[in-house]
Steps between C-alpha positions, in 0.01 A plus 500: 500500500489135578533187278445262173415399125260300293419177339168465311307260731149640526238434762131527574522877577641579161225727351300348224402684186253708692682524827171573670568322836846647548392849386214492752727388775762766428228775494379386831854491636558863386179611667596326827845648491360850432268450804778389729735781388864484388664302655211309669563503872437225751231711671313537171477134462339446832785274612790546736851491348572147612187371324616608158794262441517318834835405654717323238786495757282290722406242239639149563818393330465273200709204397624518133733291298766771552452508886283662758373837390340775707398859457629740761367854531780752424665677789707784359759501778576139428423452131563835318856433414443168327190624317690807381785289380261294292343818360842605373559179313473614130273204419256621766544876459396474129147418609460626860671834435606530871879505460686752710580556867316313773276801543332424162391150613418631848257749354333231282466257774408764763195612299359151536582453861348828596211486253142372532592127472421456137854369430729301734880473428649166593828312478489151355707272718604159365649257758576790730671718232338828372511461120198693349298807554114495462212753510162345574236746415121553435493532124137614505595798723821584313536751209548184288118444533449790254675306230335158509153358592570458873276296721450551877774343705745444216840463652823599323865396522828684423820300526872517459739216548828613663830348399605357164527142643123505564405587146454281198442175690125510528498635856299804396219286362512268805461798738239679297279190517569469867417865583195498275380187688571684834293794390201273391529294814503798736267742313183302441320783333771526231410326182806605289863593559627745234841645404606759242866424398668707243417361153871511409602276789485158341642308806238648730200435276631147431526451880135606550382268221686203651346589842146447373420864402355561161572796266180698502578824317752769417432814705647851474600625840636854566857373523501185281319269266421196709389139457193443723543164650217327691480187718138399561398311818264301292778362286773471766482120514543461125771751417 
């Protein structure tokens, strides 16, 4: 499930010939996840649910060259129909695999809204118009952490752009940069924002690269081969 594809830009986390640092980090991650259980629950982390991701829907709007953008926490009674319609767009369904009746999307979103707070589903609203769907999640507490050298407080993003008119014009890159900046501004302990788009999804990977993410590695996930994209706080002013 989910999104993108790869160019060959490499970054500082690309393992060197020995891979010692990344191997050590990955082993520690596996031990931590084993200790916390599967999936790690909010109680096991010693934090209440709201502390895991925060409140993306409460983050201030940002002004972009495409207009004013804001994340709004999903309310199923208001938002389910439009999200489900986007999920049934063939270009989206190929990577999210959530096509079907509204109940399919409802179950996917509901698991997050009733879970322990490790992932928050949001609408992306541009100049007052819902036009994208986002999941802001704790990558270090996600099953993804078993597949890359996660670090504490890593945050992750999933994204879909709804509507053909919003694609292919650079809006995805613009909003990815804006949301990554929102995460870094509102989650001071987060040093990296990561994403794992499907390796086949060239437009998505290109959008991440244009948004200041770097291609870190290819990772084999249970449902896809993904491009691990990373945006580092330390490099945000330069990329």
